Each structure stands twice: as structure tokens, then as C-alpha cells.
Backbone bond lengths (Angstrom), bond angles and torsions (degrees), N, CA, C in turn:
res aa  C-N    CA-C-N  psi(-1)  N-CA   C-N-CA  omega(-1)  CA-C   N-CA-C  phi
1 M - - - 1.464 - - 1.558 108.47 -
2 M 1.325 116.01 -45.15 1.473 119.22 -179.32 1.536 111.59 -64.51
3 K 1.339 114.58 -36.23 1.448 119.70 -179.67 1.525 109.94 -65.73
4 N 1.304 118.17 -40.95 1.478 123.34 176.28 1.517 112.04 -63.22
5 C 1.289 115.66 -39.34 1.475 120.02 179.72 1.525 110.88 -66.59
6 I 1.346 115.40 -40.48 1.510 118.62 177.46 1.493 109.55 -65.78
7 L 1.336 120.40 -42.95 1.425 122.25 179.16 1.525 111.79 -62.62
8 I 1.324 117.66 -40.85 1.451 121.30 177.62 1.543 110.46 -63.53
9 C 1.326 116.94 -40.88 1.483 120.36 179.95 1.554 109.92 -64.57
10 F 1.332 116.16 -44.41 1.462 118.66 176.58 1.504 113.35 -61.39
11 F 1.317 115.86 -38.17 1.426 121.41 177.76 1.517 111.52 -61.15
12 F 1.335 117.63 -46.15 1.430 121.35 178.60 1.520 112.66 -68.62
13 I 1.325 117.86 -35.10 1.481 121.87 175.51 1.521 108.65 -63.39
14 F 1.315 116.68 -47.06 1.438 121.69 179.58 1.526 110.48 -60.33
15 L 1.313 116.86 -45.31 1.424 122.14 -179.30 1.523 112.84 -64.96
16 S 1.317 117.85 -36.87 1.462 121.78 178.02 1.474 112.55 -70.15
17 C 1.363 118.49 -30.23 1.458 122.38 -179.68 1.518 111.75 -79.55
18 E 1.317 117.78 -13.12 1.433 122.89 -177.21 1.555 109.96 -69.92
19 N 1.260 119.53 -33.25 1.451 124.34 -177.77 1.519 109.32 -87.00
20 N 1.350 115.51 119.47 1.447 121.54 176.35 1.515 110.38 -91.79
21 S 1.309 116.54 108.02 1.458 119.90 -174.95 1.520 115.18 -68.71
22 T 1.350 116.88 -15.70 1.488 119.37 177.91 1.519 113.37 -96.77
23 S 1.324 116.71 2.06 1.482 118.82 -176.93 1.512 114.34 -61.79
24 D 1.343 115.10 -28.11 1.485 116.84 177.96 1.535 111.16 -81.06
25 L 1.303 119.22 -13.53 1.470 122.36 178.24 1.535 114.48 -91.51
26 I 1.359 114.84 -24.31 1.426 120.12 -174.06 1.530 108.77 -103.02
27 D 1.343 115.87 131.67 1.450 120.18 178.76 1.531 109.41 -81.05
28 I 1.299 118.62 102.57 1.431 122.53 -179.06 1.549 109.64 -91.84
29 P 1.316 116.23 123.85 1.472 118.04 -177.67 1.468 112.94 -65.33
30 S 1.308 117.52 147.61 1.451 122.94 177.78 1.491 111.57 -73.09
31 P 1.323 119.08 129.75 1.490 119.50 -179.37 1.502 111.67 -64.10
32 E 1.308 119.27 -24.05 1.481 121.17 -179.43 1.524 111.39 -71.44
33 T 1.303 117.61 -25.60 1.499 120.92 -177.45 1.499 113.06 -115.25
34 T 1.319 118.26 15.87 1.464 122.58 179.58 1.508 108.91 -114.52
35 L 1.338 114.66 128.92 1.475 120.87 179.25 1.552 106.74 -114.42
36 N 1.310 117.74 133.13 1.435 123.60 175.70 1.528 107.47 -111.06
37 L 1.310 115.68 121.71 1.469 120.73 -179.28 1.478 108.94 -115.02
38 K 1.349 117.76 136.60 1.453 121.65 175.99 1.503 106.45 -91.66
39 W 1.346 115.22 129.68 1.462 121.25 179.27 1.506 109.63 -97.72
40 N 1.338 116.11 135.02 1.458 121.39 175.85 1.514 108.72 -126.32
41 K 1.280 114.43 138.89 1.478 120.61 178.78 1.515 110.50 -64.98
42 A 1.352 117.37 126.26 1.436 119.87 -174.49 1.549 113.21 -96.57
43 Y 1.333 115.93 -28.78 1.471 121.51 -180.00 1.509 107.83 -149.61
44 P 1.357 117.59 164.87 1.450 120.87 -170.76 1.536 116.14 -55.06
45 D 1.334 118.40 -37.31 1.478 121.06 -179.26 1.519 113.58 -90.96
46 D 1.329 119.14 5.98 1.445 123.31 -176.69 1.526 110.00 -73.40
47 N 1.312 115.33 145.71 1.462 120.80 171.25 1.548 108.28 -146.35
48 I 1.312 115.06 167.65 1.449 119.88 -174.41 1.509 112.64 -65.00
49 D 1.339 117.16 -30.27 1.473 120.00 179.27 1.505 111.89 -66.72
50 K 1.323 118.20 -37.65 1.468 119.57 175.65 1.522 112.10 -64.85
51 S 1.346 114.55 -38.68 1.454 117.89 179.57 1.520 111.06 -68.88
52 L 1.361 117.61 -31.72 1.481 121.18 178.57 1.533 108.24 -65.06
53 I 1.336 117.17 -39.11 1.462 118.11 -178.50 1.544 108.95 -61.45
54 G 1.316 117.26 -45.05 1.477 120.15 178.31 1.505 112.46 -65.78
55 L 1.328 117.33 -38.69 1.466 119.40 179.37 1.534 110.54 -67.47
56 K 1.336 118.50 -41.27 1.475 119.98 177.03 1.533 111.16 -63.92
57 W 1.323 116.54 -38.55 1.469 119.14 177.02 1.530 109.16 -63.10
58 A 1.295 118.00 -46.51 1.460 122.34 -178.84 1.531 110.82 -61.27
59 L 1.341 117.32 -43.52 1.450 121.60 179.43 1.513 110.73 -65.38
60 S 1.342 118.70 -39.45 1.451 120.49 179.20 1.511 109.85 -68.95
61 Y 1.290 120.08 -29.81 1.432 124.66 179.13 1.520 112.58 -69.05
62 V 1.359 116.36 -28.88 1.474 119.40 178.34 1.532 112.39 -100.21
63 G 1.333 118.16 9.71 1.461 119.28 168.74 1.515 117.31 123.17
64 A 1.332 119.65 -0.60 1.472 119.50 176.62 1.533 109.66 -71.33
65 K 1.306 115.23 148.78 1.464 122.29 179.55 1.525 107.61 -93.73
66 L 1.333 116.86 85.05 1.468 122.61 -177.84 1.516 106.88 -115.10
67 P 1.331 120.76 149.51 1.459 128.58 6.43 1.513 113.92 -92.82
68 V 1.326 118.80 12.31 1.445 121.56 -178.28 1.552 112.85 -59.86
69 A 1.331 116.47 -40.93 1.457 121.20 -171.58 1.545 111.19 -110.81
70 L 1.316 117.24 51.95 1.434 120.55 -177.66 1.544 112.20 -73.53
71 N 1.323 117.51 -4.76 1.459 118.37 -178.23 1.530 112.32 -75.53
72 G 1.308 119.25 6.66 1.455 121.74 179.41 1.520 113.45 -101.08
73 I 1.362 117.71 3.16 1.452 121.84 -179.97 1.519 108.94 -125.51
74 Y 1.329 116.13 122.44 1.450 121.71 -178.41 1.529 111.50 -130.01
75 T 1.309 117.73 153.92 1.453 121.83 176.17 1.562 109.50 -124.42
76 S 1.275 113.14 144.33 1.475 119.94 175.79 1.519 107.00 -148.70
77 G 1.308 117.59 103.33 1.456 122.24 -176.28 1.503 108.82 66.55
78 N 1.320 118.49 -121.09 1.469 122.54 178.88 1.516 112.83 -102.59
79 T 1.312 115.97 20.30 1.479 120.73 -179.43 1.522 109.66 -113.88
80 I 1.301 114.19 130.45 1.468 121.39 173.26 1.534 107.34 -108.19
81 T 1.334 114.54 124.47 1.444 120.97 -179.29 1.524 108.13 -107.66
82 I 1.331 115.89 128.13 1.441 122.52 -179.10 1.520 107.70 -118.18
83 E 1.320 116.44 121.76 1.501 121.86 174.68 1.507 105.75 -99.14
84 V 1.329 115.53 97.00 1.444 121.13 -170.84 1.548 111.12 -60.71
85 D 1.307 117.55 -36.10 1.468 120.02 -177.19 1.533 113.06 -70.94
86 R 1.331 118.55 -8.90 1.474 120.78 178.14 1.487 114.26 -103.18
87 L 1.319 117.73 5.91 1.513 119.81 -175.34 1.528 111.30 -102.32
88 G 1.309 119.17 9.15 1.461 119.52 172.83 1.539 113.24 82.73
89 F 1.339 117.15 18.91 1.463 118.99 176.80 1.509 109.72 -75.22
90 A 1.320 115.98 155.68 1.474 121.78 173.90 1.523 106.78 -64.70
91 P 1.359 117.60 149.90 1.458 121.15 -179.11 1.508 115.02 -51.44
92 N 1.345 117.34 -41.94 1.478 118.80 -179.57 1.512 111.38 -70.17
93 A 1.327 118.69 -27.58 1.455 121.85 175.26 1.512 110.91 -69.99
94 V 1.334 118.32 -36.26 1.454 122.30 177.44 1.520 109.12 -62.46
95 V 1.310 117.02 -42.11 1.452 120.31 179.11 1.498 110.89 -64.27
96 L 1.320 117.93 -44.16 1.467 120.32 179.78 1.483 112.89 -67.73
97 L 1.335 118.51 -39.48 1.462 120.56 178.48 1.497 111.97 -71.33
98 S 1.318 119.69 -28.79 1.452 120.91 178.01 1.502 112.54 -69.82
99 K 1.356 118.61 -18.03 1.456 123.08 177.43 1.496 111.09 -75.08
100 L 1.349 120.25 -9.51 1.445 122.51 177.53 1.497 114.37 -60.68
101 H 1.293 118.18 -29.83 1.469 120.78 -175.83 1.537 113.31 -117.27
102 T 1.314 117.58 17.09 1.424 119.87 176.50 1.531 110.77 -98.76
103 K 1.272 116.54 148.78 1.496 121.74 177.71 1.501 109.00 -96.39
104 N 1.291 115.63 130.41 1.463 120.34 178.53 1.525 110.54 -109.71
């Protein structure tokens, strides 16, 4: 009986932790329109900031509205995260760019 009670308590604790009460307050990017790129140092003086300059230039060349919407590019360690839907691309371009990381 005690074992069943403990199992039921753990079940309810697990169930209550499943709901994230802040999920409606935090803007979570869509995985379909988010690209994660791994950055690697190419030469001795290279750094991630130099690579971001080139990446932003390339994205603006293919239609992103930069530098107005820079909130769609983030770095964390050696990972560059691009939220394609926040860079001012046309809707059809977002669909095409999101196919870069899908498996067919």
C-alpha cells in the first residue's frame, strides 16, 4: 500500500512538472525556421564576430532586412542560431530556407 502511494505521488509530481507556466511568456523559436550553425575557427586571427559580419552580409544579399532585424541571430559558444522568420525574409523565402535543415 505504501509503495503504491509513493508511486502515485511521484506520478503527480512528474505530471505537475510537465507544464511550464512561463511558456506563454517566453517567445520560443519555431524549430522549422531556426537554423543552428557550428562555427569553427578558420585561421589564427579568426573569431566568431568576424564570421557574423560575413554571415549578416550574405543573409542581406539573399533578402534579409538587416541591420534592422538583428534580433534573429544569436551566438552561444561556438553555435550561431539563426531565426529565419525574424530576419525580414519574404514568406516564400522562409519556407525555402527552412528546408536547409530538414531531412527528405
